[in-house]
Short mmCIF file of the C-alpha atoms (twelve columns), coordinates in Angstrom:
data_MODEL
# 
_entry.id   MODEL 
# 
loop_
_atom_site.group_PDB 
_atom_site.id 
_atom_site.type_symbol 
_atom_site.label_atom_id 
_atom_site.label_alt_id 
_atom_site.label_comp_id 
_atom_site.label_asym_id 
_atom_site.label_seq_id 
_atom_site.Cartn_x 
_atom_site.Cartn_y 
_atom_site.Cartn_z 
_atom_site.pdbx_PDB_model_num 
ATOM 1   C CA . MET A 1   -0.008 0.010   0.207   1 
ATOM 2   C CA . LYS A 2   2.534  2.353   0.985   1 
ATOM 3   C CA . LYS A 3   4.599  1.837   -2.443  1 
ATOM 4   C CA . LEU A 4   1.137  2.507   -4.133  1 
ATOM 5   C CA . ILE A 5   0.786  5.324   -2.577  1 
ATOM 6   C CA . SER A 6   4.441  6.750   -3.321  1 
ATOM 7   C CA . LEU A 7   3.627  5.770   -7.195  1 
ATOM 8   C CA . PHE A 8   0.644  8.022   -6.907  1 
ATOM 9   C CA . VAL A 9   2.315  10.948  -5.256  1 
ATOM 10  C CA . SER A 10  5.544  10.675  -7.977  1 
ATOM 11  C CA . LEU A 11  2.882  10.721  -10.700 1 
ATOM 12  C CA . GLY A 12  1.301  13.892  -9.578  1 
ATOM 13  C CA . LEU A 13  4.292  15.193  -8.969  1 
ATOM 14  C CA . LEU A 14  5.231  14.996  -12.344 1 
ATOM 15  C CA . ALA A 15  2.295  15.793  -13.909 1 
ATOM 16  C CA . LEU A 16  2.613  18.863  -12.136 1 
ATOM 17  C CA . ILE A 17  5.998  19.537  -13.765 1 
ATOM 18  C CA . TYR A 18  4.871  19.006  -17.303 1 
ATOM 19  C CA . TRP A 19  1.697  20.939  -16.733 1 
ATOM 20  C CA . GLN A 20  3.844  23.676  -16.158 1 
ATOM 21  C CA . LEU A 21  5.976  23.187  -18.654 1 
ATOM 22  C CA . SER A 22  2.746  23.240  -21.401 1 
ATOM 23  C CA . ARG A 23  1.619  26.349  -19.535 1 
ATOM 24  C CA . ARG A 24  4.612  27.844  -20.347 1 
ATOM 25  C CA . GLY A 25  4.621  26.383  -23.793 1 
ATOM 26  C CA . GLN A 26  8.325  23.942  -23.298 1 
ATOM 27  C CA . LEU A 27  6.618  20.681  -23.318 1 
ATOM 28  C CA . ALA A 28  7.742  20.426  -27.029 1 
ATOM 29  C CA . ASP A 29  11.392 21.602  -26.002 1 
ATOM 30  C CA . LEU A 30  11.206 18.417  -23.883 1 
ATOM 31  C CA . GLY A 31  11.327 15.770  -27.098 1 
ATOM 32  C CA . ARG A 32  13.695 17.950  -28.845 1 
ATOM 33  C CA . ILE A 33  16.422 18.097  -26.396 1 
ATOM 34  C CA . PHE A 34  16.247 14.235  -26.516 1 
ATOM 35  C CA . ALA A 35  16.259 14.301  -30.674 1 
ATOM 36  C CA . GLU A 36  19.173 16.587  -30.747 1 
ATOM 37  C CA . CYS A 37  21.207 15.104  -28.160 1 
ATOM 38  C CA . ASP A 38  24.710 14.079  -28.187 1 
ATOM 39  C CA . GLY A 39  24.665 9.729   -29.172 1 
ATOM 40  C CA . MET A 40  28.186 9.580   -28.363 1 
ATOM 41  C CA . TRP A 41  27.819 11.268  -24.547 1 
ATOM 42  C CA . MET A 42  24.246 9.452   -24.416 1 
ATOM 43  C CA . ALA A 43  26.134 6.290   -24.383 1 
ATOM 44  C CA . LEU A 44  28.704 6.944   -22.439 1 
ATOM 45  C CA . SER A 45  26.887 8.112   -19.754 1 
ATOM 46  C CA . LEU A 46  24.053 5.304   -19.689 1 
ATOM 47  C CA . GLY A 47  26.740 2.863   -20.301 1 
ATOM 48  C CA . MET A 48  28.795 4.061   -17.055 1 
ATOM 49  C CA . VAL A 49  25.646 2.131   -15.230 1 
ATOM 50  C CA . VAL A 50  28.011 -1.255  -16.169 1 
ATOM 51  C CA . PRO A 51  31.351 0.007   -14.099 1 
ATOM 52  C CA . LEU A 52  29.135 1.427   -11.472 1 
ATOM 53  C CA . THR A 53  27.425 -1.962  -10.822 1 
ATOM 54  C CA . LEU A 54  31.003 -3.651  -10.946 1 
ATOM 55  C CA . PHE A 55  32.518 -1.385  -8.631  1 
ATOM 56  C CA . THR A 56  29.954 -2.465  -6.334  1 
ATOM 57  C CA . SER A 57  29.887 -5.647  -6.684  1 
ATOM 58  C CA . TRP A 58  33.458 -5.682  -5.699  1 
ATOM 59  C CA . ARG A 59  33.031 -3.853  -2.886  1 
ATOM 60  C CA . LEU A 60  30.216 -6.405  -1.299  1 
ATOM 61  C CA . GLN A 61  33.005 -8.621  -2.106  1 
ATOM 62  C CA . GLN A 62  35.474 -6.868  0.032   1 
ATOM 63  C CA . LEU A 63  32.940 -6.566  2.899   1 
ATOM 64  C CA . MET A 64  32.904 -10.538 3.457   1 
ATOM 65  C CA . PRO A 65  35.277 -11.889 6.411   1 
ATOM 66  C CA . HIS A 66  37.229 -14.231 4.236   1 
ATOM 67  C CA . ALA A 67  38.173 -13.483 0.432   1 
ATOM 68  C CA . GLY A 68  36.902 -15.339 -2.338  1 
ATOM 69  C CA . GLN A 69  33.440 -15.924 0.163   1 
ATOM 70  C CA . LEU A 70  31.131 -14.384 -2.221  1 
ATOM 71  C CA . GLY A 71  32.080 -14.745 -6.048  1 
ATOM 72  C CA . PHE A 72  31.870 -12.237 -8.218  1 
ATOM 73  C CA . GLY A 73  29.240 -12.824 -10.389 1 
ATOM 74  C CA . GLU A 74  27.091 -13.952 -7.469  1 
ATOM 75  C CA . ALA A 75  28.049 -10.248 -5.736  1 
ATOM 76  C CA . ASN A 76  26.747 -8.790  -9.218  1 
ATOM 77  C CA . LYS A 77  23.272 -10.474 -9.123  1 
ATOM 78  C CA . LEU A 78  22.893 -9.920  -5.787  1 
ATOM 79  C CA . ILE A 79  23.605 -5.887  -6.895  1 
ATOM 80  C CA . LEU A 80  21.515 -5.951  -9.554  1 
ATOM 81  C CA . VAL A 81  18.597 -7.884  -7.883  1 
ATOM 82  C CA . ALA A 82  18.615 -5.750  -5.031  1 
ATOM 83  C CA . SER A 83  18.136 -2.771  -7.609  1 
ATOM 84  C CA . VAL A 84  14.551 -4.928  -8.729  1 
ATOM 85  C CA . LEU A 85  13.604 -5.103  -5.391  1 
ATOM 86  C CA . ASN A 86  14.271 -1.379  -4.183  1 
ATOM 87  C CA . LEU A 87  11.661 -0.380  -6.562  1 
ATOM 88  C CA . VAL A 88  8.624  -2.648  -5.257  1 
ATOM 89  C CA . LEU A 89  9.358  -3.327  -1.759  1 
ATOM 90  C CA . PRO A 90  9.553  -0.187  0.688   1 
ATOM 91  C CA . SER A 91  12.048 1.223   2.498   1 
ATOM 92  C CA . LYS A 92  15.278 -0.186  0.491   1 
ATOM 93  C CA . MET A 93  13.962 -3.711  1.381   1 
ATOM 94  C CA . GLY A 94  16.073 -4.952  -1.647  1 
ATOM 95  C CA . ASP A 95  19.303 -4.529  -0.075  1 
ATOM 96  C CA . ILE A 96  17.985 -5.671  3.438   1 
ATOM 97  C CA . ALA A 97  17.249 -8.765  1.266   1 
ATOM 98  C CA . LYS A 98  20.726 -9.339  0.540   1 
ATOM 99  C CA . ALA A 99  21.396 -9.753  4.016   1 
ATOM 100 C CA . TRP A 100 18.895 -12.952 3.931   1 
ATOM 101 C CA . PHE A 101 20.266 -14.184 1.118   1 
ATOM 102 C CA . MET A 102 23.964 -14.220 1.939   1 
ATOM 103 C CA . ARG A 103 22.673 -15.610 5.334   1 
ATOM 104 C CA . ASP A 104 20.681 -18.520 3.402   1 
ATOM 105 C CA . ARG A 105 23.311 -19.231 1.073   1 
ATOM 106 C CA . GLY A 106 25.555 -20.319 4.352   1 
ATOM 107 C CA . HIS A 107 28.069 -17.228 3.308   1 
ATOM 108 C CA . LEU A 108 27.674 -15.386 6.803   1 
ATOM 109 C CA . SER A 109 25.286 -15.570 10.192  1 
ATOM 110 C CA . GLY A 110 22.291 -13.614 9.889   1 
ATOM 111 C CA . SER A 111 23.445 -10.806 12.169  1 
ATOM 112 C CA . LEU A 112 26.674 -10.532 10.431  1 
ATOM 113 C CA . ALA A 113 25.212 -10.565 6.921   1 
ATOM 114 C CA . LEU A 114 22.592 -7.658  7.977   1 
ATOM 115 C CA . SER A 115 25.750 -5.482  9.511   1 
ATOM 116 C CA . LEU A 116 27.513 -5.494  6.340   1 
ATOM 117 C CA . VAL A 117 24.666 -4.596  4.480   1 
ATOM 118 C CA . VAL A 118 24.071 -1.666  7.277   1 
ATOM 119 C CA . PHE A 119 27.528 -0.504  6.875   1 
ATOM 120 C CA . GLU A 120 27.850 -0.619  2.923   1 
ATOM 121 C CA . LYS A 121 24.571 1.846   2.894   1 
ATOM 122 C CA . THR A 122 25.913 4.231   5.572   1 
ATOM 123 C CA . CYS A 123 28.947 4.607   3.922   1 
ATOM 124 C CA . ASP A 124 27.130 5.040   0.754   1 
ATOM 125 C CA . MET A 125 25.276 7.959   2.387   1 
ATOM 126 C CA . LEU A 126 28.265 9.356   4.219   1 
ATOM 127 C CA . SER A 127 29.859 9.177   0.465   1 
ATOM 128 C CA . LEU A 128 27.361 11.107  -0.577  1 
ATOM 129 C CA . LEU A 129 27.120 13.528  2.005   1 
ATOM 130 C CA . LEU A 130 30.916 14.193  1.897   1 
ATOM 131 C CA . TRP A 131 30.720 15.266  -2.204  1 
ATOM 132 C CA . CYS A 132 27.756 17.399  -1.416  1 
ATOM 133 C CA . VAL A 133 29.385 19.374  1.386   1 
ATOM 134 C CA . PHE A 134 32.577 19.834  -0.612  1 
ATOM 135 C CA . GLY A 135 31.167 21.347  -3.774  1 
ATOM 136 C CA . LEU A 136 28.351 23.182  -1.558  1 
ATOM 137 C CA . LEU A 137 31.441 24.990  -0.294  1 
ATOM 138 C CA . LEU A 138 32.949 25.594  -3.602  1 
ATOM 139 C CA . TYR A 139 29.860 26.626  -4.524  1 
ATOM 140 C CA . PRO A 140 30.037 30.333  -5.732  1 
ATOM 141 C CA . ALA A 141 26.592 31.703  -5.737  1 
ATOM 142 C CA . LYS A 142 25.881 30.675  -2.571  1 
ATOM 143 C CA . ASP A 143 22.467 32.686  -0.916  1 
ATOM 144 C CA . ALA A 144 21.120 32.133  2.431   1 
ATOM 145 C CA . LEU A 145 19.376 28.970  1.051   1 
ATOM 146 C CA . PHE A 146 22.877 27.510  0.106   1 
ATOM 147 C CA . TRP A 147 24.422 28.588  2.538   1 
ATOM 148 C CA . GLY A 148 21.514 26.760  5.207   1 
ATOM 149 C CA . MET A 149 21.768 23.772  2.978   1 
ATOM 150 C CA . THR A 150 25.636 23.679  3.622   1 
ATOM 151 C CA . PHE A 151 25.136 23.940  7.372   1 
ATOM 152 C CA . GLY A 152 22.389 21.090  7.384   1 
ATOM 153 C CA . VAL A 153 24.322 18.632  5.282   1 
ATOM 154 C CA . SER A 154 27.562 19.310  6.925   1 
ATOM 155 C CA . ALA A 155 25.488 18.540  10.244  1 
ATOM 156 C CA . LEU A 156 24.174 15.324  8.976   1 
ATOM 157 C CA . LEU A 157 27.916 14.514  7.691   1 
ATOM 158 C CA . ILE A 158 29.160 15.158  11.085  1 
ATOM 159 C CA . PHE A 159 26.324 12.821  12.863  1 
ATOM 160 C CA . GLY A 160 26.832 9.964   10.786  1 
ATOM 161 C CA . ILE A 161 30.737 10.269  10.945  1 
ATOM 162 C CA . LEU A 162 30.021 10.094  14.819  1 
ATOM 163 C CA . LEU A 163 27.331 7.279   14.677  1 
ATOM 164 C CA . ILE A 164 29.830 5.144   12.523  1 
ATOM 165 C CA . GLY A 165 32.908 6.141   14.162  1 
ATOM 166 C CA . SER A 166 32.022 6.048   18.106  1 
ATOM 167 C CA . ALA A 167 30.213 3.022   19.172  1 
ATOM 168 C CA . ARG A 168 29.679 4.743   22.721  1 
ATOM 169 C CA . PHE A 169 27.540 7.800   20.654  1 
ATOM 170 C CA . ALA A 170 26.141 5.349   18.523  1 
ATOM 171 C CA . ARG A 171 24.325 3.028   21.721  1 
ATOM 172 C CA . TYR A 172 23.405 6.580   23.066  1 
ATOM 173 C CA . PHE A 173 21.204 7.436   20.215  1 
ATOM 174 C CA . PHE A 174 19.495 4.141   19.564  1 
ATOM 175 C CA . ALA A 175 18.879 4.233   23.066  1 
ATOM 176 C CA . THR A 176 17.680 7.486   23.150  1 
ATOM 177 C CA . ALA A 177 15.841 7.189   19.968  1 
ATOM 178 C CA . ALA A 178 13.920 4.133   21.403  1 
ATOM 179 C CA . THR A 179 12.643 5.704   24.487  1 
ATOM 180 C CA . VAL A 180 10.696 8.045   22.769  1 
ATOM 181 C CA . ALA A 181 9.793  6.410   19.469  1 
ATOM 182 C CA . PRO A 182 6.296  4.171   19.317  1 
ATOM 183 C CA . ALA A 183 6.693  0.942   20.551  1 
ATOM 184 C CA . LYS A 184 6.869  -0.723  17.001  1 
ATOM 185 C CA . THR A 185 9.572  1.525   15.982  1 
ATOM 186 C CA . ALA A 186 11.494 1.232   19.116  1 
ATOM 187 C CA . ALA A 187 11.614 -2.189  18.577  1 
ATOM 188 C CA . LYS A 188 12.818 -1.953  15.195  1 
ATOM 189 C CA . LEU A 189 15.515 0.973   16.114  1 
ATOM 190 C CA . SER A 190 16.495 -1.370  18.988  1 
ATOM 191 C CA . THR A 191 17.351 -4.740  16.607  1 
ATOM 192 C CA . LEU A 192 19.092 -2.166  14.214  1 
ATOM 193 C CA . GLY A 193 21.607 -0.823  17.149  1 
ATOM 194 C CA . ALA A 194 22.428 -4.230  17.835  1 
ATOM 195 C CA . SER A 195 23.476 -4.819  14.202  1 
ATOM 196 C CA . TRP A 196 24.976 -1.813  14.358  1 
ATOM 197 C CA . GLY A 197 26.921 -2.549  17.520  1 
ATOM 198 C CA . ASP A 198 28.046 -5.667  15.623  1 
ATOM 199 C CA . MET A 199 28.987 -3.940  12.614  1 
ATOM 200 C CA . HIS A 200 31.403 -1.774  14.955  1 
ATOM 201 C CA . ALA A 201 33.255 -4.825  16.392  1 
ATOM 202 C CA . TYR A 202 33.301 -6.328  13.233  1 
ATOM 203 C CA . PHE A 203 34.756 -3.448  10.893  1 
ATOM 204 C CA . TRP A 204 36.788 -1.621  13.882  1 
ATOM 205 C CA . ALA A 205 38.401 -4.913  14.267  1 
ATOM 206 C CA . GLY A 206 39.645 -4.938  10.658  1 
ATOM 207 C CA . LYS A 207 41.133 -1.377  10.084  1 
ATOM 208 C CA . THR A 208 42.442 -2.485  6.195   1 
ATOM 209 C CA . ARG A 209 39.090 -3.720  5.271   1 
ATOM 210 C CA . LEU A 210 37.237 -0.561  6.450   1 
ATOM 211 C CA . VAL A 211 39.119 1.939   4.833   1 
ATOM 212 C CA . THR A 212 39.181 -0.150  1.451   1 
ATOM 213 C CA . VAL A 213 35.494 0.033   1.598   1 
ATOM 214 C CA . ALA A 214 35.112 3.572   2.725   1 
ATOM 215 C CA . ALA A 215 37.800 4.275   -0.251  1 
ATOM 216 C CA . THR A 216 35.816 2.565   -2.490  1 
ATOM 217 C CA . SER A 217 32.536 4.052   -1.607  1 
ATOM 218 C CA . VAL A 218 33.668 7.767   -1.979  1 
ATOM 219 C CA . PHE A 219 34.822 6.555   -5.549  1 
ATOM 220 C CA . ILE A 220 31.604 4.900   -6.549  1 
ATOM 221 C CA . TRP A 221 29.750 8.515   -5.722  1 
ATOM 222 C CA . PHE A 222 32.196 10.276  -7.764  1 
ATOM 223 C CA . LEU A 223 31.261 8.325   -10.612 1 
ATOM 224 C CA . HIS A 224 27.364 8.305   -9.721  1 
ATOM 225 C CA . LEU A 225 27.772 12.278  -9.556  1 
ATOM 226 C CA . LEU A 226 29.972 12.397  -12.832 1 
ATOM 227 C CA . GLN A 227 27.691 10.235  -14.642 1 
ATOM 228 C CA . ILE A 228 24.931 12.916  -14.261 1 
ATOM 229 C CA . TRP A 229 27.385 15.287  -15.289 1 
ATOM 230 C CA . MET A 230 27.689 13.358  -18.465 1 
ATOM 231 C CA . PHE A 231 23.798 13.594  -18.681 1 
ATOM 232 C CA . ILE A 232 24.197 17.106  -18.976 1 
ATOM 233 C CA . LEU A 233 26.997 17.215  -22.124 1 
ATOM 234 C CA . ALA A 234 24.953 14.534  -23.197 1 
ATOM 235 C CA . LEU A 235 21.588 16.655  -23.670 1 
ATOM 236 C CA . LYS A 236 24.057 19.646  -25.182 1 
ATOM 237 C CA . ALA A 237 23.470 21.864  -21.895 1 
ATOM 238 C CA . TRP A 238 26.300 23.031  -19.282 1 
ATOM 239 C CA . ALA A 239 27.033 22.949  -15.676 1 
ATOM 240 C CA . PRO A 240 30.639 23.142  -14.148 1 
ATOM 241 C CA . PHE A 241 31.684 19.961  -12.489 1 
ATOM 242 C CA . LEU A 242 32.423 21.532  -9.128  1 
ATOM 243 C CA . ALA A 243 29.114 23.121  -9.454  1 
ATOM 244 C CA . ASN A 244 27.249 19.246  -10.012 1 
ATOM 245 C CA . LEU A 245 29.269 18.111  -7.521  1 
ATOM 246 C CA . ALA A 246 26.920 20.163  -5.117  1 
ATOM 247 C CA . LEU A 247 23.375 20.413  -6.873  1 
ATOM 248 C CA . SER A 248 22.804 16.895  -8.023  1 
ATOM 249 C CA . PRO A 249 23.444 15.229  -4.267  1 
ATOM 250 C CA . LEU A 250 21.251 17.600  -3.364  1 
ATOM 251 C CA . ALA A 251 18.374 16.527  -5.816  1 
ATOM 252 C CA . ILE A 252 19.737 13.035  -5.174  1 
ATOM 253 C CA . LEU A 253 18.832 13.691  -1.250  1 
ATOM 254 C CA . ALA A 254 15.676 15.280  -2.201  1 
ATOM 255 C CA . GLY A 255 14.780 11.809  -4.150  1 
ATOM 256 C CA . LEU A 256 15.258 10.073  -0.774  1 
ATOM 257 C CA . LEU A 257 12.109 12.023  1.134   1 
ATOM 258 C CA . PRO A 258 10.114 9.164   1.781   1 
ATOM 259 C CA . LEU A 259 7.438  10.693  -0.142  1 
ATOM 260 C CA . THR A 260 7.874  9.153   -3.923  1 
ATOM 261 C CA . PHE A 261 8.247  6.323   -6.130  1 
ATOM 262 C CA . ALA A 262 12.042 5.751   -6.235  1 
ATOM 263 C CA . GLY A 263 12.519 9.539   -5.499  1 
ATOM 264 C CA . VAL A 264 10.564 10.383  -8.863  1 
ATOM 265 C CA . GLY A 265 9.079  13.609  -8.758  1 
ATOM 266 C CA . THR A 266 10.285 15.432  -5.999  1 
ATOM 267 C CA . ARG A 267 14.318 14.702  -7.658  1 
ATOM 268 C CA . ASP A 268 12.671 15.930  -10.683 1 
ATOM 269 C CA . GLN A 269 11.365 19.183  -9.153  1 
ATOM 270 C CA . ALA A 270 14.874 19.865  -7.568  1 
ATOM 271 C CA . LEU A 271 16.480 19.442  -10.507 1 
ATOM 272 C CA . ILE A 272 14.619 21.844  -12.385 1 
ATOM 273 C CA . VAL A 273 15.360 24.298  -9.181  1 
ATOM 274 C CA . PHE A 274 18.747 23.599  -8.783  1 
ATOM 275 C CA . TYR A 275 20.003 24.172  -12.210 1 
ATOM 276 C CA . ALA A 276 18.049 26.846  -12.843 1 
ATOM 277 C CA . PRO A 277 21.435 29.102  -13.273 1 
ATOM 278 C CA . TYR A 278 22.387 26.934  -15.710 1 
ATOM 279 C CA . PHE A 279 19.958 25.458  -18.013 1 
ATOM 280 C CA . THR A 280 16.254 25.928  -18.960 1 
ATOM 281 C CA . ALA A 281 13.243 23.761  -17.180 1 
ATOM 282 C CA . PRO A 282 12.842 21.418  -20.116 1 
ATOM 283 C CA . THR A 283 16.643 20.621  -20.066 1 
ATOM 284 C CA . ALA A 284 16.654 19.996  -16.014 1 
ATOM 285 C CA . ALA A 285 13.111 17.752  -16.860 1 
ATOM 286 C CA . ALA A 286 14.896 15.772  -19.260 1 
ATOM 287 C CA . LEU A 287 17.987 15.779  -16.851 1 
ATOM 288 C CA . GLY A 288 15.164 14.153  -14.552 1 
ATOM 289 C CA . LEU A 289 14.011 11.412  -16.995 1 
ATOM 290 C CA . LEU A 290 17.888 10.394  -17.503 1 
ATOM 291 C CA . CYS A 291 18.637 10.310  -13.339 1 
ATOM 292 C CA . THR A 292 15.729 7.995   -13.056 1 
ATOM 293 C CA . ALA A 293 17.224 5.790   -15.740 1 
ATOM 294 C CA . ARG A 294 20.047 4.971   -13.625 1 
ATOM 295 C CA . TYR A 295 17.837 3.346   -11.559 1 
ATOM 296 C CA . LEU A 296 15.767 1.869   -13.545 1 
ATOM 297 C CA . LEU A 297 18.751 0.092   -15.818 1 
ATOM 298 C CA . PRO A 298 19.940 -2.087  -13.106 1 
ATOM 299 C CA . ALA A 299 16.963 -3.542  -12.019 1 
ATOM 300 C CA . LEU A 300 16.321 -4.550  -15.772 1 
ATOM 301 C CA . GLY A 301 19.300 -6.044  -15.467 1 
ATOM 302 C CA . GLY A 302 18.383 -8.138  -12.589 1 
ATOM 303 C CA . LEU A 303 14.828 -9.278  -13.859 1 
ATOM 304 C CA . PRO A 304 16.515 -12.738 -15.209 1 
ATOM 305 C CA . PHE A 305 17.535 -13.297 -11.752 1 
ATOM 306 C CA . ALA A 306 14.980 -11.711 -9.176  1 
ATOM 307 C CA . SER A 307 12.717 -15.071 -9.500  1 
ATOM 308 C CA . GLU A 308 15.117 -16.749 -7.261  1 
ATOM 309 C CA . TYR A 309 15.610 -14.401 -4.697  1 
ATOM 310 C CA . LEU A 310 11.756 -13.555 -4.528  1 
ATOM 311 C CA . GLY A 311 11.373 -15.656 -1.904  1 
ATOM 312 C CA . VAL A 312 14.124 -14.719 0.363   1 
ATOM 313 C CA . ALA A 313 12.468 -11.088 -0.182  1 
ATOM 314 C CA . ARG A 314 9.507  -12.178 1.580   1 
ATOM 315 C CA . ARG A 315 10.826 -13.516 4.494   1 
ATOM 316 C CA . ALA A 316 13.030 -10.232 4.972   1 
ATOM 317 C CA . LYS A 317 10.113 -8.417  4.636   1 
ATOM 318 C CA . THR A 318 7.883  -10.536 6.967   1 
ATOM 319 C CA . ALA A 319 11.054 -10.479 9.971   1 
ATOM 320 C CA . MET A 320 11.274 -6.498  9.609   1 
ATOM 321 C CA . ALA A 321 7.344  -6.371  9.917   1 
ATOM 322 C CA . THR A 322 8.154  -8.822  13.403  1 
ATOM 323 C CA . PRO A 323 10.299 -6.726  15.138  1 
ATOM 324 C CA . GLN A 324 10.993 -10.191 17.426  1 
ATOM 325 C CA . GLU A 325 12.008 -12.076 14.503  1 
ATOM 326 C CA . ALA A 326 14.197 -9.611  12.704  1 
ATOM 327 C CA . ALA A 327 17.825 -10.914 13.475  1 
ATOM 328 C CA . PRO A 328 18.157 -13.169 9.718   1 
# 
């Protein structure tokens, strides 16, 4: 039901965006922009999905306790199928299902598998925030709004670093959050807090693995932001690369708000607003469609393997809905 509601919200926001373009006489420009796009840049930018998937799969291998414990081919299948499940299950459950699958295949214990997925997604978020802060600090035209966003994103980054770097701070945060949250949410926070503690014990015991995964995450997100800049070039538009480092993460963060289907609508509107100094609204709307393709293409690649994972995903969803069974 939540996914259905988010889909309707996304469709409503897109309808509003395209209605505004139509009212300004700019809707026809959207088709013209795609018709006149640079074919080489378009192919290169969409093709970035391949190295991004490969690097993400390699990172998943590095998360494992022992080399060769998870094959590279199997890691790729996990990443692609998680993209499929993230489109149809709420709250990024496709990523959580990876933990259940690794447990079912005997790669890891349940609690450690969940800890690895939690660490993986935390590294992704912190890497995105890091590039956003870097870009915002160098962004030349900061008004009060952008200074406010710089402060807010920097605060989130510091909070995330404390959460992942200090076991004491993490325990205090999860314990405090559990005391003020509703009973159902409190139980889930307690489960997440336990997994977070396991994650701290595992990763801080192996500094080399920690540095490797963190550095790879930063590099992967550099490639994500580079891909969005290449989309802009494919549309025969322009924005400075450093400005893109500030603006594209902000749009991605807008798409992470728990309102829409895969960020569609909120991310598109954010692109129109943030890139207004550099190109027109139809170009930004076209960029929004390409950013949505970033999520759809890996999902399409994962469809041939999805059936064997569906049972695992259902068990993961059921366990997460029943907090006392949440440890896989």
